[in-house]
C-alpha positions in Angstrom: 0.0 0.0 0.0 2.9 2.3 0.7 4.2 1.8 -2.8 0.8 2.8 -4.2 0.7 5.9 -2.0 4.2 6.9 -3.1 3.2 6.5 -6.8 0.0 8.5 -6.2 2.1 11.3 -4.6 4.5 11.3 -7.6 1.6 11.4 -10.0 0.0 14.3 -8.3 3.4 16.1 -8.2 3.7 15.7 -12.0 0.0 16.7 -12.7 -0.4 19.9 -10.7 -1.8 18.2 -7.6 -4.4 16.2 -9.5 -4.8 12.5 -8.6 -5.4 9.8 -11.2 -9.0 8.7 -11.9 -7.9 5.1 -11.5 -4.9 3.2 -10.2 -4.3 1.9 -13.8 -3.0 5.4 -14.6 0.0 4.7 -12.4 1.3 2.0 -14.7 3.9 1.8 -16.1 5.3 5.2 -15.4 5.0 5.2 -11.6 4.5 1.4 -10.9 5.3 -1.6 -13.1 2.1 -3.1 -12.0 -0.5 -2.6 -9.3 0.8 -4.5 -6.3 -0.9 -7.5 -4.8 -2.0 -7.5 -1.2 0.4 -9.8 0.6 -2.5 -11.3 2.6 -5.0 -11.6 -0.3 -2.5 -12.5 -3.0 -4.3 -10.3 -5.6 -4.9 -6.7 -6.5 -7.4 -5.8 -3.8 -6.8 -2.0 -4.0 -8.0 -0.9 -7.5 -11.6 -1.5 -6.8 -11.6 0.6 -3.6 -9.6 3.6 -5.0 -11.6 6.9 -5.1 -10.9 10.6 -5.2 -12.8 13.5 -3.6 -11.4 16.8 -4.9 -7.7 16.6 -4.6 -7.8 13.9 -1.9 -7.7 10.2 -2.5 -8.6 7.1 -0.6 -7.6 3.5 -1.1 -8.0 0.4 1.1 -7.7 -3.4 0.8 -11.0 -5.0 -0.2 -9.9 -8.3 1.4 -10.5 -9.3 5.0 -7.5 -9.1 7.3 -7.6 -11.0 10.6 -7.8 -8.6 13.5 -8.8 -5.6 11.4 -12.2 -4.1 10.5 -13.5 -4.5 6.9 -11.9 -1.8 4.7 -8.6 -1.7 6.7 -5.8 -1.0 6.3 -6.6 2.3 4.6 -4.5 5.0 3.1 -5.6 8.5 2.3 -3.9 11.6 1.2 -4.6 13.4 4.5 -4.1 10.9 7.3 -1.7 8.6 5.4 -1.7 4.9 6.5 -4.3 4.0 9.0 -4.5 0.4 10.4 
């Protein structure tokens, strides 16, 4: 998730603060491929990515033991939240 967040920050820096409309826009310039969640063993991030103004939100759509549904989450304001 941190790699996705870094790529999103780089994209925004190159596009006057604008976030991409989908994570696919990050490949191949910012990421070779959208990473797989180490727990889910698949891309569980693309379907949850959304933007609101200049802010973005992304979380894992898979279930993680010990975490609420939709966690971990990363957003442009609070950063990584468990």
